[in-house]
C-alpha positions as CSV (number, residue, x, y, z in Angstrom):
1,M,140.6,-39.2,-41.0
2,Q,138.6,-37.3,-38.4
3,N,135.4,-39.0,-37.2
4,F,132.9,-36.2,-37.1
5,E,129.3,-36.9,-35.9
6,A,126.2,-35.1,-34.7
7,F,126.8,-33.7,-31.3
8,D,123.8,-35.5,-29.7
9,E,125.2,-38.8,-30.9
10,L,128.7,-37.9,-29.6
11,Q,127.3,-36.7,-26.3
12,K,125.3,-39.8,-25.7
13,K,128.2,-42.1,-26.5
14,V,130.8,-40.2,-24.4
15,N,128.5,-39.7,-21.4
16,E,127.3,-43.3,-21.2
17,K,131.0,-44.3,-21.0
18,Y,131.6,-41.6,-18.4
19,Y,128.8,-42.7,-16.1
20,R,129.9,-46.3,-16.3
21,G,133.4,-45.4,-15.3
22,R,132.9,-42.7,-12.6
23,G,130.0,-44.1,-10.5
24,R,129.5,-42.1,-7.3
25,K,132.6,-39.9,-8.1
26,I,130.8,-37.9,-10.8
27,Y,129.7,-35.1,-8.5
28,S,133.3,-34.4,-7.4
29,D,134.2,-33.8,-11.0
30,F,132.5,-30.4,-11.4
31,K,130.8,-27.6,-9.6
32,T,127.0,-27.6,-9.4
33,F,124.2,-26.1,-7.3
34,G,123.3,-29.7,-6.3
35,S,124.0,-28.9,-2.7
36,S,122.2,-25.6,-2.6
37,D,119.9,-25.2,0.3
38,K,118.5,-21.9,-0.8
39,I,117.0,-23.1,-4.1
40,A,115.7,-26.2,-2.4
41,Y,114.1,-24.3,0.5
42,A,112.5,-21.9,-1.9
43,N,111.1,-24.7,-4.0
44,A,109.7,-26.5,-1.1
45,M,108.1,-23.4,0.4
46,E,106.4,-22.6,-2.9
47,F,105.1,-26.1,-3.4
48,F,103.7,-26.3,0.1
49,E,101.7,-23.1,-0.6
50,W,100.5,-24.7,-3.8
51,I,99.2,-27.7,-2.0
52,R,97.4,-25.6,0.5
53,T,95.6,-23.9,-2.3
54,N,95.0,-26.8,-4.6
55,D,94.7,-29.8,-2.3
56,D,91.8,-32.1,-3.2
57,G,92.5,-35.1,-1.0
58,R,94.3,-37.1,-3.5
59,E,97.9,-38.5,-3.2
60,I,100.5,-35.8,-3.5
61,K,103.3,-37.0,-5.9
62,V,106.6,-35.2,-6.4
63,Y,109.0,-36.6,-9.0
64,D,112.6,-35.4,-8.7
65,F,114.8,-36.0,-11.7
66,G,118.6,-35.5,-11.7
67,I,119.2,-36.1,-8.0
68,G,122.9,-35.5,-7.9
69,N,124.3,-36.3,-4.5
70,G,120.8,-36.2,-2.9
71,L,121.4,-33.1,-0.8
72,F,119.1,-30.9,-2.9
73,S,116.2,-33.4,-2.4
74,K,117.0,-33.7,1.3
75,F,116.8,-29.9,1.8
76,C,113.5,-29.9,0.0
77,L,112.1,-32.6,2.3
78,D,113.6,-30.9,5.4
79,K,111.7,-27.7,4.6
80,F,108.5,-29.5,3.5
81,Y,108.2,-31.5,6.7
82,E,109.1,-28.4,8.8
83,L,106.2,-26.5,7.2
84,D,103.7,-29.4,7.6
85,V,103.6,-28.9,11.3
86,H,100.2,-30.6,11.8
87,R,101.0,-33.5,9.4
88,E,98.1,-32.5,7.3
89,F,99.7,-33.6,4.0
90,T,102.5,-35.9,5.1
91,P,100.3,-39.1,5.1
92,R,99.5,-38.6,1.4
93,F,102.9,-37.2,0.3
94,H,105.0,-39.4,-2.0
95,Y,108.5,-38.3,-3.0
96,I,110.0,-40.2,-5.9
97,L,113.7,-40.0,-6.8
98,C,114.4,-40.6,-10.5
99,D,117.8,-41.2,-12.0
100,I,119.6,-43.4,-14.5
101,S,122.0,-44.7,-11.8
102,E,120.9,-47.2,-9.2
103,E,124.1,-46.5,-7.3
104,L,123.4,-42.8,-7.1
105,L,119.8,-43.5,-6.1
106,Q,120.9,-45.6,-3.2
107,K,123.4,-43.0,-2.1
108,A,120.7,-40.4,-2.1
109,V,118.4,-42.6,-0.1
110,K,121.1,-42.7,2.6
111,E,121.2,-38.9,2.7
112,M,117.4,-39.0,3.3
113,K,117.4,-41.8,5.9
114,N,114.9,-39.9,8.1
115,Y,112.3,-39.8,5.3
116,S,110.4,-42.4,3.3
117,V,111.2,-42.0,-0.4
118,E,110.7,-44.1,-3.5
119,T,113.2,-44.6,-6.2
120,K,112.9,-45.2,-10.0
121,V,115.8,-46.2,-12.2
122,C,115.1,-44.6,-15.5
123,N,116.5,-43.0,-18.6
124,A,115.0,-39.5,-19.0
125,T,115.2,-39.7,-22.8
126,R,112.8,-42.6,-23.0
127,E,109.1,-43.1,-22.0
128,L,108.4,-42.9,-18.2
129,P,105.6,-45.3,-17.5
130,F,105.8,-44.9,-13.8
131,L,104.7,-41.2,-14.0
132,R,101.1,-40.9,-12.7
133,E,99.1,-37.9,-11.6
134,A,102.1,-35.8,-10.7
135,S,101.6,-32.8,-8.4
136,H,105.1,-31.5,-9.1
137,I,108.0,-32.5,-11.3
138,R,111.4,-31.1,-10.9
139,S,114.7,-31.5,-12.8
140,N,117.9,-30.1,-11.3
141,E,120.9,-29.6,-13.7
142,M,119.9,-32.6,-15.8
143,Y,118.9,-31.1,-19.1
144,D,122.5,-29.9,-19.8
145,D,123.5,-33.6,-19.7
146,L,120.8,-34.8,-22.2
147,P,121.7,-35.2,-25.9
148,A,121.3,-32.0,-27.9
149,K,122.0,-31.0,-31.4
150,I,123.9,-27.8,-32.4
151,F,123.0,-25.6,-35.3
152,V,124.6,-22.4,-36.7
153,R,123.1,-19.8,-39.1
154,T,125.4,-18.7,-41.8
155,E,124.8,-16.0,-44.4
156,N,123.1,-18.4,-46.7
157,E,121.7,-21.4,-44.8
158,I,121.3,-23.2,-41.5
159,C,124.0,-25.8,-40.8
160,E,124.4,-28.5,-38.2
161,V,127.6,-28.6,-36.2
162,L,129.4,-31.9,-36.2
163,M,132.1,-32.7,-33.7
164,D,134.8,-35.2,-33.0
165,E,136.0,-36.3,-29.5
166,R,138.6,-33.6,-29.5
167,M,135.8,-31.1,-30.0
168,K,136.9,-30.1,-33.5
169,R,134.0,-28.7,-35.6
170,N,132.7,-29.3,-39.0
171,Y,129.6,-27.5,-40.5
172,V,127.2,-29.3,-42.8
173,R,123.9,-28.2,-44.3
174,A,121.1,-29.2,-41.9
175,K,118.8,-31.9,-43.1
176,R,115.3,-32.7,-42.0
177,I,115.2,-29.7,-39.6
178,D,111.7,-29.3,-38.1
179,V,109.7,-26.1,-38.5
180,K,110.1,-24.9,-34.9
181,T,113.8,-25.3,-35.0
182,E,114.1,-23.6,-38.4
183,R,112.0,-20.6,-37.3
184,L,114.0,-20.2,-34.1
185,M,117.3,-20.4,-35.9
186,E,116.2,-17.7,-38.4
187,R,116.2,-15.3,-35.4
188,M,119.6,-16.2,-34.2
189,P,122.7,-14.1,-34.9
190,V,124.9,-15.3,-37.8
191,G,127.9,-17.4,-36.9
192,Y,126.7,-18.3,-33.4
193,E,126.4,-22.0,-32.5
194,I,123.0,-22.6,-30.9
195,P,122.1,-25.8,-28.9
196,M,118.7,-27.4,-29.5
197,N,117.9,-29.6,-26.5
198,F,115.7,-32.2,-28.2
199,A,116.0,-34.8,-25.5
200,A,115.0,-32.2,-22.9
201,R,112.0,-31.3,-25.1
202,K,111.0,-35.0,-25.3
203,H,111.3,-35.3,-21.5
204,L,109.1,-32.2,-20.9
205,K,106.4,-33.6,-23.3
206,E,106.4,-36.9,-21.4
207,C,106.2,-35.1,-18.1
208,L,103.3,-32.9,-19.2
209,K,101.2,-35.9,-20.2
210,H,101.2,-37.1,-16.6
211,L,100.9,-33.8,-14.7
212,R,97.7,-32.9,-12.8
213,K,95.8,-29.9,-14.0
214,N,97.2,-26.7,-12.5
215,A,100.3,-28.6,-11.4
216,Y,103.7,-27.5,-12.6
217,I,107.2,-28.4,-13.7
218,D,110.4,-26.7,-12.5
219,I,113.7,-26.9,-14.4
220,F,116.9,-25.6,-12.8
221,D,119.9,-25.5,-15.1
222,Y,122.5,-23.3,-16.8
223,G,122.0,-21.8,-20.2
224,F,120.6,-18.7,-21.9
225,S,117.1,-17.2,-22.2
226,S,117.4,-14.3,-24.6
227,I,119.2,-13.4,-27.8
228,E,120.7,-10.4,-26.0
229,E,122.6,-12.9,-23.7
230,I,124.0,-14.6,-26.8
231,K,125.2,-11.4,-28.5
232,R,126.9,-10.3,-25.2
233,Y,129.9,-12.3,-26.4
234,P,131.9,-12.4,-29.7
235,S,130.9,-15.5,-31.7
236,D,134.2,-17.2,-31.2
237,V,134.0,-16.8,-27.5
238,W,130.4,-18.0,-27.4
239,N,131.0,-21.0,-29.6
240,S,134.0,-22.2,-27.5
241,A,131.9,-22.0,-24.3
242,I,128.5,-23.7,-25.0
243,V,130.0,-27.2,-24.7
244,R,131.7,-28.1,-21.4
245,E,133.9,-31.0,-20.9
246,F,134.4,-32.2,-17.3
247,N,136.7,-35.1,-16.8
248,S,135.5,-36.5,-20.2
249,Q,131.8,-35.8,-19.6
250,L,130.1,-33.5,-22.1
251,T,127.4,-31.1,-21.1
252,I,125.9,-28.3,-23.1
253,D,124.0,-25.0,-22.4
254,V,120.2,-25.3,-22.2
255,N,118.4,-23.2,-24.8
256,F,115.7,-21.8,-22.5
257,I,114.4,-19.6,-25.4
258,G,113.1,-22.6,-27.3
259,L,111.8,-24.4,-24.3
260,E,110.0,-21.4,-22.9
261,E,108.3,-20.6,-26.2
262,E,107.3,-24.2,-27.0
263,F,105.8,-25.0,-23.6
264,N,104.5,-21.5,-22.8
265,G,106.7,-21.4,-19.7
266,T,108.2,-18.6,-17.7
267,C,112.0,-18.3,-17.4
268,Q,114.0,-16.2,-14.9
269,P,117.4,-16.2,-13.3
270,Q,117.7,-18.9,-10.7
271,K,119.0,-16.5,-8.0
272,E,116.1,-14.1,-8.6
273,Y,113.6,-17.0,-8.2
274,A,115.1,-18.0,-4.8
275,E,115.3,-14.3,-3.6
276,S,111.7,-13.7,-4.5
277,I,110.5,-16.5,-2.3
278,L,113.0,-16.3,0.6
279,K,112.7,-12.5,0.7
280,E,116.4,-11.9,1.1
281,K,119.3,-10.8,-1.0
282,L,121.6,-13.6,-2.1
283,H,125.1,-13.6,-3.5
284,Y,126.4,-16.0,-6.1
285,V,129.6,-17.6,-4.6
286,E,131.9,-20.1,-6.3
287,L,133.9,-22.1,-3.8
288,K,134.4,-25.9,-4.0
289,Q,130.8,-25.9,-5.0
290,L,128.4,-23.2,-6.1
291,Y,126.3,-21.5,-3.5
292,Y,123.9,-18.6,-2.9
293,F,124.9,-17.0,0.4
294,N,122.9,-14.3,2.3
295,D,124.9,-11.5,4.0
296,G,125.3,-13.5,7.2
297,E,126.7,-16.6,5.4
298,V,129.1,-14.4,3.4
299,L,130.5,-13.1,6.8
300,D,130.6,-16.6,8.3
301,N,132.5,-18.0,5.2
302,A,134.8,-15.0,4.8
303,K,138.0,-17.0,5.4
304,E,137.1,-19.7,2.9
305,M,136.0,-17.1,0.3
306,K,139.3,-15.3,0.7
307,K,141.1,-18.5,-0.3
308,F,139.2,-18.4,-3.6
309,G,140.1,-14.8,-4.3
310,Y,137.1,-13.0,-2.9
311,P,137.8,-9.6,-1.2
312,S,137.2,-9.2,2.5
313,D,134.6,-6.4,1.8
314,F,132.7,-8.6,-0.8
315,I,129.3,-7.4,0.3
316,D,130.1,-3.7,-0.2
317,S,132.5,-4.2,-3.1
318,G,129.8,-4.1,-5.7
319,I,131.2,-7.2,-7.4
320,T,128.5,-9.1,-9.3
321,E,129.6,-12.4,-10.8
322,I,127.8,-13.6,-14.0
323,D,125.4,-16.3,-13.1
324,D,124.0,-18.2,-16.1
325,Y,121.7,-20.5,-14.1
326,K,118.0,-20.3,-14.9
327,H,114.7,-21.4,-13.6
328,L,111.9,-22.4,-16.0
329,R,108.3,-22.9,-14.8
330,I,105.8,-24.7,-16.9
331,I,102.1,-25.0,-15.7
332,K,99.6,-27.4,-17.0
333,K,96.4,-25.5,-17.7
């Protein structure tokens, strides 16, 4: 007999086992932007300008969730301290690394040995009592890992998608569905499985409670931000792709449509975000990890790119790979 269960319950169970078993090896299991200097530099540059405009003499607190291998955070700090030439803000600057794994936190601290950083072991799905008067809160490829439910609209009703560990599906009529979810699902195309990132929603609500006025939250992750993106694919292709299994870990696309609407945020492609701040054209490149290269870096890495199937004239070839990574900005008014 197959053991079907709600996807959020399955995901929580499977991922807790995965994290216990993989430890520091987890970031060699799949490709991420966790080592992306471009996004990190852009984020630090924008935040530095925000401080210059909004500084009121109080402590400056940045909370960084989903730290990965620590390089993203390191690049942010590199750029921030480079910009703070006169050390105007450094004495009041507190950078707090937040992750469920003490082991990963300590590894990240080693990457940032030249900086003074704080660490907090925490579960992003629970209350976060250490959050206080945050100037900026960031999560980087964390929401896809948090428990989410999956729903599908049929011709007659809204169903919840149950799943077993072999990722076989079973549709059952959704029970106790909240009004926001129901209204969003009524707009979705029939037959398409749609993630609802309830744990991410809970995390955002908790973060907003402890955010300073006019401060902001940044979410970087992969997912979709419009119905047009969903309908770009046949339903069977879409349904087979929203859940990803990496070496027994389960991740799921982030439904930026729901998060953007509920929290009055602004969503855009991640690459466009970085380009607008860095003022240069970037190329999505998938090697051993995911990168955004400028023209010079494409030329410098031509040999490595060729090994991964990229043409020698990549810049002029007109090739544009689909990049499903998004940036969501939420400001506390």
